[in-house]
Each structure stands twice: as C-alpha cells, then as structure tokens.
C-alpha positions in Angstrom: -13.8 -0.3 -23.4 -12.8 2.5 -20.9 -9.6 4.3 -20.1 -10.1 2.9 -16.5 -7.7 0.5 -15.0 -7.2 -1.6 -11.8 -3.7 -2.0 -10.6 -3.1 -4.4 -8.0 -0.1 -4.5 -5.5 0.6 -6.1 -2.1 2.3 -4.7 1.1 3.1 -6.6 4.2 2.3 -4.2 6.9 -1.5 -2.4 7.2 0.2 1.0 8.1 2.4 1.1 5.0 -0.6 0.1 2.9 -2.5 2.7 4.5 0.2 5.2 4.0 1.0 4.1 0.2 -2.9 4.5 -0.7 -3.0 7.8 0.9 -0.2 9.2 -1.0 -1.5 7.6 -4.4 -4.8 9.5 -3.9 -3.2 12.8 -2.7 -1.0 12.6 -6.0 -4.2 12.1 -8.3 -2.5 8.8 -9.5 -5.5 7.0 -8.3 -9.2 7.9 -7.7 -9.8 5.4 -4.9 -7.6 2.5 -3.3 -9.3 -0.4 -1.3 -7.1 -2.2 1.1 -8.1 -6.0 1.5 -6.7 -8.1 4.0 -4.7 -9.4 5.5 -4.3 -12.2 2.9 -1.8 -15.2 2.4 0.6 -15.1 -0.3 2.6 -17.9 -1.4 5.3 -17.4 -3.8 9.0 -18.1 -4.8 11.5 -15.6 -4.2 15.2 -15.7 -4.6 15.1 -19.5 -4.9 12.8 -19.9 -1.9 9.1 -20.4 -1.3 7.7 -17.7 0.7 4.4 -17.7 2.7 3.5 -14.3 4.1 0.9 -12.1 5.4 0.1 -9.2 3.2 -2.7 -6.5 2.2 -4.0 -6.4 -1.2 -4.2 -2.8 -2.7 -6.8 -2.3 -5.5 -5.9 0.9 -7.2 -8.5 2.6 -9.6 -6.6 4.8 -12.1 -6.7 5.4 -15.8 -4.6 4.1 -18.8 -2.9 7.6 -18.9 -1.7 7.5 -15.0 -0.3 3.8 -15.1 3.3 4.7 -16.0 3.1 7.5 -13.2 1.7 4.8 -11.1 4.6 2.6 -11.7 7.3 5.3 -11.0 5.3 6.2 -7.7 5.6 2.5 -6.8 9.4 2.4 -7.5 9.7 5.7 -5.0 7.2 4.8 -2.2 6.6 0.8 -2.3 8.8 -0.8 0.4 9.6 -4.2 -1.6 12.4 -4.6 -3.9 10.3 -5.7 -6.7 6.5 -4.8 -6.2 3.7 -6.4 -7.6 2.1 -3.9 -10.2 -0.5 -6.0 -12.4 -2.8 -3.9 -14.6 -6.2 -4.9 -15.4 -8.4 -3.2 -18.0 -11.9 -2.3 -17.1 -14.1 -2.9 -19.8 -17.3 -1.5 -18.3 -19.2 -0.5 -15.3 -21.3 2.4 -14.0 -20.9 5.3 -16.5 -21.2 7.7 -13.6 -18.5 6.0 -11.3 -16.1 5.6 -14.3 -16.6 9.3 -15.1 -15.9 10.2 -11.3 -12.8 7.9 -11.5 -11.3 9.7 -14.7 -12.2 13.0 -13.2 -10.3 12.3 -9.9 -7.2 11.0 -11.7 -4.8 13.6 -12.7 -7.6 15.9 -13.0 -9.6 18.6 -10.4 -12.2 16.2 -9.4 -16.0 16.7 -10.0 
C-alpha cells in the first residue's frame, strides 16, 4: 500500500479541464493530471436523466493532499456538485510513486 491516490472528476469543457489541471499542478495538489475525452456521461441530476459530453480528469495525488484537493474543487470547479472519487493506489513503479510523492505538496525531485 502506498500513500498515492487517483482522484477522478469530470468537466464539460476542454478549456476548463485544461485550466483546472494546470491550477492543480501549479498548487502542488497534483503531480500529474491526465485529461481524457471527450467521453459521454449519463446520470440523474435534479430528477432528470442527463446525457452530456464531458472530459475525465485523472488526478494523481497523495492521501495527505486529498482534503486540500477537495477544497480546491469547491473553489475552482465549475460544477455545483463536482465529482470527486478517490481511489487508493496499491502499488506501481517505485520510482514513479516516489516522483509523485515528491511533486505533491513538496519541492519536487
């Protein structure tokens, strides 16, 4: 088990996704953010079924920064209720995970 986490969120516009990704890395809340898409999301919101094009952000962070990342979503994310799903990373390349940890909240390698 590592302290690395993968946090998922979605955003409707590519430019907004890129801006959020940039801000999260600049603030050292994420070591890396992958932007995937466009994707199609089907979900229920306020009693209606929605079918929207979105971009999926894969945010690489640490357990220590998840609360700060959630606070940043409240500040920076355009959605009223942004998706914020945290997945534990159980393993992986030791060198990559060391880099991830050093880049989030720290001074980098």
